[in-house]
KOLBAVEX-775557 format. One record per atom (N, C-alpha, C): x, z, y. Coordinates in steps of 0.1 Angstrom, whole numbers, plus 5000, padded with zeros to 4 digits. Example, Ala and Ser with C-alpha at 12.3 -4.5 7.8 and 13.67 -1.06 7.14 Angstrom:
// KOLBAVEX-775557
513250784943512350784955513250784967512850714978513750714989512950795000
//
This chain:
// KOLBAVEX-775557
598334455810599334455820598934555833599834635837599334725847599134645860598134705870597934655879599034695890599534585898600634615907600234745918601234795921601234925931600834875944599834935949599434865963599634985974599935125969599935235978600235345970601635385981602535475975602435605987602435715979602235835989603735895989604136006000605536056000605436196003605836295997605836436004607336476003607136606010608236706009608036846004608736885996608336995993609537105990609137255989610437335989611137376002612137426002613037446015613337316022613237316033613437176041615037166042615437046044616737016048616936886057618136936063618436786074618536656066617836576072617936436065616536396058615436506054614436456048613336366058613536376071612736276078613236136079614636146077615136006075614835956062614436026053614035976039612635946037611936006046610435976048610335866054611135836065611435706073611535596066612535586056613035486046611935456040611335586033610135536022608935456030608635486042607535456051607935306052609335276058609535136062609835046051610335106038610435026027609134956021608235046023606535016021606234906028606534936040605934796053606734696048607934716046608834586042608134506028607834596020606934536006605634506007605134546019603634506021602934606011603334706012602634856004602134936014600834976012600335086021601335216016601335296029601935426026601235516032601035626024600535786028601335876028601135966039602136086041601236196037601836296029600836396025601636516030600836606038601236716047601336846038602336936037602337056032602637036017603136956012603836925999602436955989602837005976601637005965600437055970600637155980599337235986598637115993599137036002598336926009597936835999598636815988598236725977596836745971596836905968595536955965594136955974594536975984593636945997593436816002594036705998593836606000594336566016595336636023595736636035596736516036596036406039596936286037596636216051597836116055597736036066598435886062597535776067598335656066599335646075600535586073601735576078602235426078602635396092602935276093604735296100605335166101606435186105606735236119605535246127605835276139605435436138605035506128604535606128605735726126607035646122608535726118609435696131608935626140610035596151610735726156611835726159612335856165612435966154612535936143612536056134613936076127614635966128615835966118616736096122616736086135617636236142617036366141615936376137615436526138615436606124615836706125615736806114614436846107614436936098613136976093612236856086611236876084610336756080608936756088608836626091607536586098606336606089606636606078605336626067604936756063605836866068605936976067606137066052606437126049606537186034605737326031605537336018604737466014604937495999605137605996604937625982603637655977603337615967601937595963601837675950601037805949600937865939599637795929598737745935597637665928598037565920599037475925599637355917600337405907600637545905601237575892600037595883598937605883597737595873597437455870596837455860596237305853595337275861594037355867593137345879593837275890594737345894595137285907595937135905596637125894597236995892595936875891594836925882593836835883592936795895592936915906592636875920593536765926595136785925595736705930595736555925595436545913595536405905594436335909593136425914592236355914591936295932592536375938592736365952593736205955594736185946595536065945594635955941593835975931592835895923592035835935591235915940590235875951590835845962592035855965592935795977593135655974593335625962593635475957595235485957596035585955597235595956597635575939598835475939599135435927600635485923601535545933602635625927602935725939603835795935604235895944605735915945606435945958607735975958607836135964608536205959608536355960610236385966610436455977611636495983611636605982612936665973612936825973614036845964613736995957614737015945614237055934614837125925614237185912612837195910612237305920611037325917610037185922610437105933609637005937609636905921610836885917610736795904610036845892610136985891609237055881607937005881607337035894606036965897605736825894606536725900606436595895606436575880607236645873607136625859605736635853605236755858603936805855602536685857602836625870602136505870602236405862603536375858603836255847603236305833603636425829603236455817601636455813601136515822599736535820598836435824599336335834598136245838598936095840600136085835600735965833601135905846601035965859601235925871602635905875602835785881603935745882604635845895605735885893606635945902607935915903608435945916610135905917610635995925611536095924612336195931613336145939613636225950614536205958615136355963616536365959617136505959617336555976616636655980616736705996616836845994618036905992618437055994619637065998619637176009621337176013622337246002621537295991622537355981623437275972623137145972623637025963623837065950623037115944623137205932621837095920621836985926620936895916621936805910621636765895622536715886622336545891622836445890622636305890623036275902623636335913623936285924625136355929626236285936627236325944626936445955626036395963625636475973624036475974623436605978622036585981621636575995620636536003620236506012620236666020620936666034620936786037622436866035622836856025624236916020625236906031625436786036626836736043626536806059625136816063624936846076625137016075624637086065624937216062626237266063627037176058628337216057629237226070628737096079629437106091628837216102627837246097627037376104627737516105627937526090628837646087630037656092630937526091632037516094632237556109631337466117631137526133631437646134630237726128630137886130631237956126631837926114633037996106633938016122634437866124635337856135635137946148634037956150633838026161633738186156633538236147633638376141634838386141636038296135637538336136638138356150637338306159638138316175638138446175636838546172636638656177637338776166637338716154638238776144639538806148640238696150641738716154641838806169641038786175640838866188640739016186640039076177639739186174640639256161641339156155641839216141640739266132639839156129638739196122638939126108638239196096637739116087636239106085636038956087634638916084634438866071632838946064632538856052631338766059631438636056630238566059629538506047628338536048627338496036626738356040626738286032626338136031625238136020624238006022623338006012624037946000623437965986623937935975623438055964622238045963621738165951622438145939622538015932623037965921624237875918624537845931625437745932626537775943627837765942628937775953629437655961628537535961629337425969629337475983628237495988628437536003629937636007629837745998630937836001632137785999632537725986633537665986634037545992633337475997633837356008633937386021633137516027633137536040634537636042634337716030635637796030637037746030637237636025638337526025638337456038637237426042637237366057637537446067637137586065637137666077638637746076639437716063640637806062640437946059639137986051639038126046640238176040640538306038641338376031640838406017639538396016639038436002637538356001637238315990635838255987635338295974634038345976633438425963632138345962632038295949630938185944630638245930629238205927628638245913629438195903630038085904630537985891632038065890632738115899633838205895633838345898633738435888633638555889634738625894635238625904636638675911636638815906635838925909636239055905636739125917636139235916636639315932638139335928638739335917640039395915640939255919640339125921641038995926641039025941639839045945639239055961640539145964640639265957641639375966643039305965643239235956644739195955645039075967643938985970644038905980644038975994643539065993643239126008644739226009645139285999646639355999647639246003647639115996648539015998648738956014647338946019646938916033647838996041647439146039648039226049649739226048650239226036651239226035652339106040651538986042651838896050651838896064651338996068651038986084649838966088648738926080647638876084646738996089646339006105645739076110644439056111643738966107642338926106642038826093640938846089640838756078639238706077639038596071637638556068637338546052636338616047635938586036634638526033634638416027633138336025632638376014631138426013630538476002629538366001629138345988628038275984627038385981625638365986624638465983624438515967625038395961624638435945625938505939627038555947628138585941627838715935628538745926628038875916628738965919629738995929630339105933629439215943629139305936628239415944626939345943625539435948624339375947624239295960625039295973624639205982626139235989626239126001627139126009627739246013626439316020626539436029627239556019626739566007627239675995628739645994629039505994630539465993631239496004630739486015631439546027631639676029630739756025630639906025631939946015631939876004633039905995634639856000634539786005635839716011636339846024635339876032635739956041635840086039635440176028635840286021637040256015637440146008638840126002640040116012639540046025640640006033640340046048640440156049639640226064640140146074641640096072642140036086641639906089640639846082640239716087639039756094638539676103637639666110636539556106635739606098634839506089633739466096633239326095631939296101631439196089629939196091629039096081628539006088628238876086627538766092626838716082625538706082624738636073624238536079624638396077624138296084622938256081622238266070620738256070620138116072618938126077618337966079618937886090619737916098620537816107621137716096621537726084622037636077621237536075620037566074618837436070618537386083618637416098618437336108619537246114618937196123619737096132619436936128620236856137619736736136621036676125620336596116621336546103622636476109623636516100624836426103624636266098625536196102625336036100625336026085626236116077626236066062625036096059624436206060622936266055621736156059622036096070620835966075621035856067622335816064622735716056622135756042622735866035622335876022620635886021620035946031618835946028617735826031618635736040617735576041618035526028619235526021619535456008618435505998618235615996617535705986616235695990615735656002614235636003613935495999614535386004614435255999614735255984615635335978615735325963614635365956613935465963612635535955611835435954611235375966610435285967610735165956611735095955612035005949612035045933612235175928612235195916610735205911609935265920608435265918607835115915608235005923607934885922608634825910609534855906610234815891609534885882608534955882607935035870608635135867609835195874610335325870609635445872609535555867608835675870609535785861609435905865610136005860611636015862611935955874613435955874613735985890614736045892615636075905616535965908616535935922617735845927618535925933619735885930620935955938621935835940623035915945624235835948625535885940626035815932627435855924628435755924629335785931630835715931630235605943629235625951628835525963627935425959627535455945626435345940625035415940623935355942622635425939622635425924622135525918621635535907620635615902620335655891618935705887619035795874618635905873618836015863617436045861616936085847615736145844615336285850614236295857613836405865614136535855614036535842614236635832615636675833616736575833617936595832618636665845617636585858618136655872617636785871616436855865616436985865617137075857617437015846617937105834619637125835620036995839621537005838622237065850623437085848624137155861625137045867624937075880625936985889627137085889628437045883629537135878630337145893630837245895631637265908633137185904633537145915634737065914636037175910636637185899637737275895638937225904639237115910640437095916640337155931639037175936638537225949639137375945638637435935638937585930640537605932641437505929642637525929643237475942642837425951643037385964642937495973641637565972641137685977642237815974642737815962643737925959645137885965645437765968646837735970646837735985645737695992645837676009645637806014645237926007644738056013646038146013647038116008648138176005648738226020
//
């Protein structure tokens, strides 16, 4: 019979997302509730290799639920990609008496967690934290809702100036492999067109849309572009092409970039992160490992980390139809 877990570590890895601190807070306080020691690992897997650990109590996470970013910091570790690096990380965990690990992040974070499980049989549970919402096994990832609200607020402001100057704006949002942010913010902000990787619109369809908008008397337009969209090499090349084809348009490009990652998390993300932080600790205490906790149909669920990594979180086809209908 395995010894009971007496100490759980938590780390954040990869790109930061609003709500990560709320998840850390929930993990720490769940450990306190269940009388388990909690260790914070600074700088993700890099800190795991170096043993950059800190004992964390319930008071250490006071006044953090409202803060963006991650108090544990994040870093990408090339050394952890090697067997030697992972061996060092495992030794640090064992030397510190840590019996299990909670990792908060996305695909890369979960891939690293799988290595710890496969090579050392070390218990790990994942929490999905990424603004892209591209993780299978949960309806929403931590940070996604906040990013949507941030983007819609910015697009609303851009529309004011677009209308005032009769301009066509191409607004690039994050989403290298998934168009969740572009699709939802495009609908929410009333964009005339939305370009996402999952739907290869093609330049001809975009031109048809712009022609139709002009015929209907629209003097300004907003086109939301996911950074992974396949029309053109990038949004600037696309804008240059449209400018050459439609010289009467006053075209501007706005790349929202990392502002989408920042800011205080929304209430939804704070609640989601709190639920998943508690669920991760409870999963480990129930001897679960190699799983990610998520929320599906408002119920906390688990899915294997291998599925979370390999399977696709499909775009909602109904939303594609809604976007097409409401942009006429």
